[in-house]
Phi, psi and omega in degrees: 000127176295150171247134175222147175283131179262116176251124190247122173276120175244337185250193178249157174061239196266016183289131187288154178297144172271127176276101186272003175096188181268142181233148167276137183236142171296323174204155180291136183284170180250156171305132183100347177293146171257134175235166177231130180224140179275136181199127170066044181056033175209157175268125183248144176253134182227159174239126183292130175262313179200167173233131181250113183272142174230085179277163175236151173299144179309321180302331185265004183271069175240157185306332184266007180239183184287157173239155184299151185220166175206150172238131175257113174264127191225148170265123184284139185244319179191170183217159178247000000 
């Protein structure tokens, strides 16, 4: 399962993204996908804006080197 950091846009304009931490995904989402994530004791519904991939060369994928990473940027839409 891919792991990605979830960055959530909740405000308007220049409000900084909230870093909700790393989440396991069955597959990385695409822009426009709707996802649900638990955060701060609530289930939140989000719409994916973009996914930022951070690949590394295969030669560098050793335990003592970097591993690939991704950030999922999503807009908060509602919570339960």
